[in-house]
N, C-alpha and C positions, 0 to 999 in steps of 0.2 A: 484206916481211919474211919470212924463212924460217920454216917451221913448226918447232916445237920437236922433233918426232920425227925430223927430218932428222939431228940430232946423234947419234942412236943407230944410224944405218946405217953400213955399211962405207964407207971413203973413196971407192972407185971408183963406188959408187951415189950417194954424196953429191955427187960432182962432176957426175954426169949430171943430177941434180935441181936443183943450185944455180942460182938465178936464174930457174928455170922456175916462176914463181909460180902460174900457172894450173893446171899439172899437179899441183903440191903441194896446191892447194885441192881439186882433184878427188879425189886420193888420200885426203886428210883426210876429206872429206865421205863418200866411199865407206866408209872405215874406221868412221866413226860409225854408218852405216846397217848395216854388217855386225855391229858390236858389239851394236847394238840387236836385230837379229834373233837372233843367237846367244844373247843373254841371255834373250829371250822363249822361244826354243826350250827352253832348259834348265829355266827356271822353269815354263814352260807345260807341258812334259812331266810334270814332277813333280806339279803341281797338277791339270793336265788329266786325267791317269790317275786320280787320286784322286776327282775329281768324277765321271768316267765310271763308276767302280766304285760310287760312292755312289748316284748317280741310278738306275743300272740301264739296260739297253738300251732300255726303253720310254720313260722320261722323258728319257733322253739323246737318244733318237730325236726326241722332240718338240722339244727344244732345237735340234738341228741341222737339223731340217726348217724351223723358224722362221728360223734364221740363213740358210739357203739361200733361203728365200722372200723375206726382206728383201733379200738380195744381188741378186736379180733386179731389184728396183725401185730399188736404189741408183744405177743408171745414170741414171734419170730425175732423181734429186736432184742429181747432179753436172753433168748437161747436157753432158758431154764437154768441160768448160771447162778442165780442169787444165793440159794442155800448151799450149793457146792462151794462157791467162793468163800462164804462166811466160814464154812467148815474148814477149808484149807488154810485160811488166815489164822484160825484158832490153833490148828495143829502145827502149822509151820510159820510162826511169826517172823522168823529170820529171813524168809523168802517173800515177804509181803510186796516188795517192789516188783519182783517178777510176776507175782500173781495178779497184782493190781494193773500192771502195764498190759499183761496179756488179756485180762478181762476187758479193759478199756477198748483195746483194738477189736476184740470179738464183738463187743456191744456196738461199736461204731460200724463195723461191717454188717452186723445183723440189722441195725436200725436203718442203714442206707438201703439194704436189700428189701427190707419190709416196706419202706417208703416207696420204692420203685414198683414193687408188686402191687401195693395198695392203690397207687395212682392208676396203674394199668387196669386193675379189676374194676375200679370205680368208673373209668372211662367206658368199659365194656357194659357195665350194668346201667349206667346213667348217661347214655350218649347225648340225650337232649336236655339234660339238667345241669347246666354249667354252674349254677349257684352251689348245688350240693357237691359237685366235683371240686370246686374251689375251696369250700369249707373243709372237705376231707384232706385236701393237699396241705392247707395251712396247718391244721391240727396235726397231720401226719408228720410234718417236719420236726415236731417235738420228739419223735421217736429217735431221730439222729442225735438231738441235743441230750437226750436222756442217757447217753453213754457216760456222762459225768455222774450218774447215779452210782457208778463204781465206788465213789468216795463214801457213799452211804453204807456200802457193804463193809468198809473198813470200820466205820463207827459202830455198826452192829456187832462186829466181831469183838469189839472192846466194850460192849454193852454201854454205849455212850450215845444213845439216840437223841439226846437233848440238842445236839448240834444240828442234826437233821431237822428236828422240830423247829428250832429257831430259824434255820434257813428257809424252810417251807412257809412258816407263818409270816416272816417278814415280807416275803414275796406275795403271800396270800392277802395280807392287809393292803398292800399297795395296789394290787390288781383289783381287789374288791372296791376300793375307793375309786379306781379308774372306771369300773363298771357303773357306779353311781353317777359319775360325771357324764359318761356316755348316755345314760338314760336322760339326764337333765338336758343334754345337748341334742337329744333325739337322733342319735347316731344309728348307722345301719348295722345289720347283722354281722357283716364282715369285721366291723370294728370290735365287736365282742369276741369274735373268733381270734383276732390278732392278740387281744388282751390275754386270752387263754394260752396262746403260744408264748407270750412275754412272761407269763407266770412260770413256765417251765424253764425259760432262759434265766430269769432272775434267781430261781431256786438253785439252779446249777452253779451260777456265779457265787451265790452265798455259800454253797457247799465247798467250793474251791477256797474261799476266804477262810472258813473255819478250819479246813484241812491245813492250811498254811499256818494258822494261829496255833495249831497243835504241833508245830515244828516239822511238818511234812511238806513235801513239794512234788508236784506232778512231773517235774524234770528228772526226778530220781527213778521214775517208773521205767522198767526195762522189759519190753515185750519179748518173750522167749517162745519160739515155735513149739518146743517140746511141752512146755507148760500149757500153752493154749490148746494143743492137741489133746493133752490129758484131760483138761477141763471139758472139752467138747465130748470126748468119749464117755465121760460120766454124766453129762448133763442132757444129752440128746433124748433119753427117755422122758425127761421132765418136760421137754418141749411138747410132746404129744399129750402129756397129762395137762399141761397149761392150756393147750389148744382146746382140749375137751372142756375145761372149766370156762374158757373164754366163750366158746360156742354156747354153752349152757347159760351163761350170764348175759350175753349180748344178742344172741340170734333172734330173740323175741322182738326187739325193737327194729331190727333190720327186716324181719318178716312183715311186721306191721307196715313199715314204710313201703315195701314192695307190693303188698296185697291190698292195703286200704288207702294209705296216703300219709302225708306229713302231719295232718291234724291229729290223727290217731296216735302217732308216735309222741307228739307233744303232750297229749292228755295222759297217755300211759307212762311216759317218763316222769311226770310229776308225781304220779301215784307210787311208782316202784321205788322211789327214793325213800319212802317210809319203811320199807322192809330192808333196804340195804344199809341203813344207818347203824345197824348193830354189828355188822361184819368186822368192824375195826377192833372189837374186844378180843376176839381170838387171835387176830393178826398181831395186836400189841403184845399179848402174852407170849405168843410163839416167838416173836422177834427178841424178846427179853430172855427167855429161858433156853433158846437154841444153843448159844455158846456153852452154857453150863452142861447141857446134855451131851454135846460133842466131847467135852473134856472128860465127863464121867465114863463115856464109852472107852476112852483110852486107859482109864484107871482101873475100873472094875465092872464086869458085866452085870453083876447083881445090882449095883448102884444105878447103872444105866437103865435097867429094866424097871426098877422101882420109880425112878424119876419119870420115865416115859408113861408108866401107869398113872402116876399122879397127874401128869399133864393131860392125859386123855380123860381122866375122871373129872378134872376141873372144867375142861371144855364141854363135856357132855352135860354137866350140871348147869353151867351157864346157858347152854343152848336150850335146854328144856325150861329153865327158869325164865328165859326171855320170850321164847317162841310161843309157849302155851298161853300166858296172859295176853301177849300181843295179838294172838289169833282171835281171842274172844273180845278184846277191847277195840280192835281196828274197825269192825263193821259198825260198832255203835257210835264211834266218835270221829275217827280220822277220815273215813271214806267220804262222807258228805262234804267235809271241808276241802278235800282234794278236788271234788267235782266243782265246788264253788270257786276254788282257785282258778281252774281252767275255764270256767264260765266267765270269769272276770266281772262279777257284779260289784259295782262301785260301792255299795253300802257296806261291804265287808272289807274294803281295802283301807289300810292305814295311810294311803297316799291319795287323799280325796281332793286336795286343793291344787289349782294350777293345771298345767297340761303336761307335766313331766312324766306322769304315769299314763301311758296310752293303754287304757283298759280295753279289753276286747270281748267279743261275744261269739260263742260258737253256735 
């Protein structure tokens, strides 16, 4: 069945897409992921700037130091399983209950282990900073809850990420509203940290709900030792690859926190968001085309190589098309606004009335 949005396109495009069901599903799935990210960017910018100005560079620095710290250990919680599991679900849909059950247990063990190691390392690095250790512990608990992201892998294998988008956005809207209320109530940093954890919990609960609405149930999952062992044997190299990426992406904020202090992390974190907002594009495309590439590998090696080449060409084109203009545009327009944001000058703030926005000065 053709997707409904096909009817809105010009006739010459409609003719090219007609009866190409797989391509339609990929475009639809990518569209959902793009819409999700754009919505989060708009709302997140509005709420995030307000939260940054309210907390101030020092407390905002504590929050982002903790987020970066937890990010380093998130690789251990996922165990590099995501791509492997999606591939196996595409290749062996008849064994999905065994694959999903085994993955859930592995992620639960990985998340619990990562949480324990993370709390121990934070106690060693920050023996006199109880606030930072508490923030890390609260955020880190989300690594255990994220075992339910196993459901997202099933949706990805079916190129049906719209359910994940709906689950995450419903939670995102609620928690964003909660953050605004906390600002108005002049809440503490810990309250914002708890809201971040609640976001993970609500997203997981919504995923379970959508999973059940698709006629599935977690009670049917059957963890199998042989399946779990096979998954780990294939995924362990990806743990090291993921760890290298996590260190590359997060170590800068941790180093700033250790070498300079909380305020430096807060200022840097506000600026680095500008470069990270584009990462979602390649992630969205990869999530949508991956099942199709896996299937092509089973059918024909030539088709598989052509699809991989097209995927690499598209990513390279998008990367150069975004990075080069952004490189020249950023110093002229965005950097001063970032400094202004972290300086907290009231004349630039959209929240100038009342005392709800506690502006700060560095």
